[in-house]
VMD Tcl script that draws the C-alpha trace (Angstrom):
set ca {
  {153.42 -15.99 -2.93}
  {157.19 -16.51 -3.22}
  {157.80 -13.24 -5.00}
  {157.54 -11.38 -1.70}
  {159.45 -13.90 0.42}
  {163.00 -13.41 1.64}
  {164.79 -16.77 1.69}
  {167.94 -17.49 3.69}
  {170.07 -20.43 2.51}
  {172.71 -21.66 4.95}
  {175.53 -23.84 3.63}
  {175.14 -22.00 0.33}
  {178.54 -23.09 -1.01}
  {177.70 -26.79 -0.81}
  {176.31 -28.73 -3.74}
  {172.63 -28.45 -2.73}
  {172.92 -24.93 -1.32}
  {174.63 -23.71 -4.48}
  {172.06 -25.44 -6.70}
  {169.18 -24.02 -4.67}
  {170.56 -20.53 -5.03}
  {170.87 -20.91 -8.82}
  {167.34 -22.32 -9.03}
  {165.84 -19.53 -6.96}
  {167.96 -16.88 -8.67}
  {166.42 -17.78 -12.00}
  {163.03 -17.01 -10.50}
  {164.26 -13.59 -9.22}
  {163.62 -14.31 -5.54}
  {165.02 -12.25 -2.65}
  {167.79 -14.57 -1.47}
  {170.25 -14.40 1.41}
  {173.18 -16.81 1.32}
  {175.66 -17.68 4.04}
  {178.22 -20.40 4.54}
  {181.21 -20.29 6.89}
  {180.79 -16.53 7.26}
  {177.81 -17.17 9.56}
  {178.54 -20.12 11.85}
  {175.38 -22.17 12.44}
  {176.84 -23.44 15.75}
  {176.95 -19.88 17.13}
  {173.48 -19.15 18.55}
  {174.16 -15.45 19.20}
  {175.46 -14.95 15.67}
  {172.49 -16.78 14.16}
  {170.00 -14.77 16.22}
  {171.68 -11.51 15.27}
  {171.71 -12.35 11.56}
  {168.06 -13.43 11.65}
  {166.98 -10.31 13.57}
  {168.76 -7.98 11.15}
  {167.72 -9.66 7.89}
  {164.26 -11.02 8.86}
  {163.97 -13.90 6.37}
  {160.55 -15.47 5.77}
  {162.07 -18.89 5.12}
  {165.32 -20.47 6.32}
  {166.64 -23.43 4.31}
  {169.34 -25.22 6.27}
  {171.81 -26.86 3.90}
  {174.72 -26.46 6.33}
  {175.97 -29.87 7.40}
  {179.00 -31.99 8.22}
  {178.47 -34.77 5.67}
  {181.72 -36.72 5.48}
  {180.77 -39.94 7.25}
  {184.31 -40.92 8.24}
  {185.05 -37.46 9.62}
  {181.83 -37.60 11.63}
  {182.93 -40.91 13.16}
  {186.33 -39.41 14.05}
  {184.90 -36.12 15.34}
  {181.47 -36.89 16.85}
  {181.29 -33.73 18.97}
  {181.85 -31.52 15.93}
  {179.36 -33.59 13.91}
  {176.66 -33.04 16.54}
  {177.58 -29.34 16.85}
  {177.04 -28.74 13.13}
  {174.27 -31.21 12.33}
  {172.25 -31.05 15.56}
  {173.14 -27.84 17.41}
  {173.19 -25.89 14.15}
  {169.66 -27.06 13.33}
  {168.58 -26.18 16.88}
  {169.96 -22.65 16.61}
  {168.27 -22.01 13.28}
  {165.00 -23.41 14.66}
  {165.13 -21.05 17.64}
  {165.88 -18.07 15.39}
  {163.23 -18.97 12.83}
  {160.54 -19.34 15.46}
  {161.45 -16.01 17.09}
  {161.04 -14.10 13.81}
  {158.05 -16.14 12.60}
  {159.88 -17.81 9.72}
  {159.39 -21.24 8.21}
  {162.40 -23.57 8.46}
  {163.33 -26.25 5.95}
  {165.83 -28.78 7.27}
  {167.72 -30.93 4.77}
  {168.25 -34.43 6.11}
  {169.42 -37.80 4.85}
  {168.60 -41.45 4.24}
  {171.34 -42.25 6.77}
  {168.80 -41.72 9.57}
  {167.81 -45.30 8.73}
  {170.14 -48.15 9.59}
  {169.74 -49.99 6.30}
  {169.56 -53.39 7.94}
  {166.30 -54.46 6.25}
  {165.68 -54.93 2.55}
  {162.62 -52.69 2.34}
  {161.96 -49.14 1.33}
  {161.61 -46.54 4.08}
  {158.67 -44.16 4.21}
  {158.26 -41.03 6.30}
  {156.28 -43.16 8.77}
  {159.03 -45.67 9.50}
  {161.04 -45.27 12.69}
  {164.60 -44.07 12.05}
  {167.38 -46.21 13.52}
  {170.70 -44.67 12.43}
  {173.92 -46.63 12.86}
  {176.48 -43.94 11.99}
  {177.40 -40.76 13.85}
  {176.43 -38.83 10.74}
  {172.97 -40.41 10.69}
  {172.49 -40.00 14.44}
  {173.53 -36.34 14.39}
  {171.24 -35.57 11.46}
  {168.34 -37.28 13.23}
  {169.07 -35.19 16.31}
  {168.89 -32.12 14.09}
  {165.51 -33.27 12.78}
  {164.31 -33.62 16.37}
  {165.25 -30.07 17.29}
  {163.53 -28.67 14.19}
  {160.33 -30.57 14.84}
  {160.26 -29.65 18.53}
  {161.20 -25.98 18.30}
  {159.33 -24.65 15.25}
  {155.91 -25.97 14.23}
  {156.34 -24.28 10.83}
  {158.87 -26.79 9.60}
  {159.67 -29.06 6.69}
  {162.19 -31.88 7.06}
  {163.34 -33.17 3.69}
  {165.27 -36.42 3.54}
  {167.12 -37.32 0.37}
  {169.78 -39.80 -0.69}
  {173.02 -40.06 -2.65}
  {172.90 -36.40 -3.65}
  {175.21 -35.20 -6.41}
  {175.60 -31.70 -7.87}
  {178.00 -29.52 -9.82}
  {179.87 -28.17 -6.80}
  {181.57 -29.87 -3.90}
  {182.56 -33.53 -3.70}
  {180.23 -36.40 -4.52}
  {180.16 -39.95 -5.84}
  {179.88 -38.92 -9.50}
  {183.03 -36.81 -9.37}
  {184.85 -39.51 -7.42}
  {184.04 -42.12 -10.09}
  {185.17 -39.81 -12.89}
  {188.38 -38.95 -11.03}
  {189.20 -42.61 -10.44}
  {188.39 -43.48 -14.06}
  {190.77 -40.83 -15.41}
  {193.62 -42.66 -13.72}
  {192.91 -45.56 -16.07}
  {193.30 -48.17 -13.34}
  {190.77 -50.63 -12.01}
  {189.02 -49.61 -8.79}
  {186.52 -51.14 -6.39}
  {182.90 -50.06 -5.96}
  {180.47 -51.75 -3.54}
  {177.63 -53.73 -5.10}
  {175.86 -54.38 -1.80}
  {174.99 -50.75 -1.04}
  {171.62 -49.91 -2.56}
  {169.88 -46.55 -2.80}
  {168.40 -43.93 -5.09}
  {170.91 -41.48 -6.63}
  {169.39 -37.99 -6.49}
  {170.35 -34.96 -8.51}
  {170.72 -31.73 -6.55}
  {168.96 -30.00 -9.45}
  {165.88 -32.20 -9.11}
  {165.90 -31.91 -5.32}
  {166.12 -28.12 -5.60}
  {163.13 -28.08 -7.96}
  {161.09 -30.01 -5.39}
  {162.09 -27.66 -2.58}
  {161.13 -24.63 -4.66}
  {157.78 -26.28 -5.40}
  {157.20 -26.84 -1.67}
  {157.90 -23.18 -1.00}
  {154.76 -22.28 -2.93}
  {152.56 -24.63 -0.88}
  {151.30 -24.77 2.69}
  {152.81 -28.18 3.32}
  {154.60 -28.99 6.56}
  {156.14 -32.09 8.11}
  {158.57 -34.73 6.88}
  {159.02 -35.46 3.17}
  {161.23 -37.97 1.42}
  {162.60 -36.65 -1.85}
  {164.74 -39.11 -3.78}
  {164.76 -39.78 -7.49}
  {162.61 -42.76 -8.45}
  {164.19 -46.15 -8.95}
  {166.88 -48.15 -7.18}
  {170.41 -49.27 -7.97}
  {173.64 -50.36 -6.32}
  {176.65 -48.06 -6.15}
  {178.41 -50.41 -8.57}
  {175.62 -50.16 -11.16}
  {175.47 -46.39 -10.66}
  {179.23 -46.16 -11.32}
  {178.84 -48.22 -14.49}
  {176.13 -45.87 -15.74}
  {178.26 -42.79 -14.97}
  {181.15 -44.24 -16.97}
  {178.88 -45.20 -19.85}
  {177.44 -41.69 -20.08}
  {180.96 -40.24 -19.89}
  {182.14 -42.45 -22.76}
  {184.51 -44.26 -20.40}
  {182.82 -47.66 -20.26}
  {186.12 -49.39 -21.07}
  {187.62 -48.32 -17.75}
  {187.65 -51.45 -15.55}
  {185.81 -51.38 -12.24}
  {185.29 -54.29 -9.89}
  {182.28 -55.04 -7.75}
  {183.09 -55.60 -4.09}
  {181.39 -56.04 -0.76}
  {181.22 -53.03 1.52}
  {183.87 -54.33 3.93}
  {186.49 -54.04 1.21}
  {185.47 -50.48 0.31}
  {184.69 -49.06 3.76}
  {187.55 -46.57 3.38}
  {185.54 -44.78 0.70}
  {181.95 -45.84 1.38}
  {181.18 -46.31 5.11}
  {177.43 -46.18 4.52}
  {174.40 -48.33 5.45}
  {173.68 -51.12 2.98}
  {170.05 -50.49 2.03}
  {168.51 -47.04 2.48}
  {165.95 -46.74 -0.29}
  {163.54 -43.89 0.42}
  {159.93 -44.05 -0.70}
  {158.42 -40.63 -1.39}
  {155.10 -41.52 0.25}
  {154.19 -38.00 1.41}
  {154.89 -36.74 -2.07}
  {152.55 -39.36 -3.51}
  {149.80 -38.62 -0.99}
  {149.88 -34.82 -1.30}
  {150.50 -34.93 -5.06}
  {152.69 -31.83 -4.81}
  {155.46 -33.18 -7.04}
  {156.85 -36.15 -8.93}
  {160.57 -36.90 -8.84}
  {162.10 -38.22 -12.09}
  {163.80 -41.59 -12.53}
  {167.42 -41.60 -11.37}
  {168.53 -42.73 -14.85}
  {166.95 -39.65 -16.43}
  {168.46 -37.31 -13.83}
  {172.02 -38.62 -14.16}
  {171.77 -38.49 -17.95}
  {170.80 -34.80 -17.82}
  {173.53 -34.11 -15.25}
  {176.25 -35.73 -17.37}
  {175.05 -33.87 -20.45}
  {175.27 -30.59 -18.52}
  {178.82 -31.46 -17.45}
  {179.74 -32.19 -21.06}
  {178.28 -28.88 -22.30}
  {180.05 -26.93 -19.56}
  {183.36 -28.60 -20.43}
  {182.95 -27.80 -24.12}
  {182.03 -24.20 -23.31}
  {185.04 -23.71 -21.03}
  {187.42 -25.28 -23.54}
  {186.01 -23.00 -26.22}
  {186.65 -19.96 -24.04}
  {190.22 -21.08 -23.35}
  {190.86 -21.61 -27.05}
  {189.69 -18.08 -27.90}
  {191.90 -16.63 -25.22}
}
mol new
graphics top color blue
foreach p $ca { graphics top sphere $p radius 0.5 }
foreach p [lrange $ca 0 end-1] q [lrange $ca 1 end] { graphics top cylinder $p $q radius 0.2 }
display resetview
């Protein structure tokens, strides 16, 4: 089924967009990729690109994800995260394409200590979460052939993420603070991309949660990253979120339960411990390979 599909990935230079491209490339799909060269907030430009290229599926990875920047620039956050999703929904419906909208656990406020399923009512508390929920609303209203995929604490090999931040701080050799009262499910962009590719070969529609299995605090996640990097001797201190809000202005408890995934039996996400172990091993291999190339040169 997928062999004949043309897939358009927006935000293709981000960590998930880049990973999706590499995953689909390996399967020799017909892939279109855009990033800042096609502005998702420009409806005319989006319509023109869609009309010319006629994709069968649009995967919207374009987003304004920096939570602090979203709080400082709410209009721009809504333009990218909500208006952008609206524009792509309009274009996809006009050409008869399916749209896949990437969303976030931040659509939930994180005030309760329970897992959130696809059937719980979102109550975002940040501009980022509110703008992403608005984007979800446009997608669901404007194109019945939609998939909304919410994930959490995504990390990949490109862009900025928590894993790279921890490693960067650790290389300084100084103690740093990490919140121990923010709880979630770290999710590898590689594993999330695998799930999305699996969905592309099904007739599933609607809202899906897609987070790696298991739960941990940001502090415990940081400790595991350092252990896998062989840097467990670097001191880090657990702190409450108020002391780390400069770096981590996120809800406290946004654990996603992949209930739709369980019910449809279309996929099984791995444990977060397994995913981060594979990710760190890939980073190590890539570092060794690059150093080997430099030595030969």
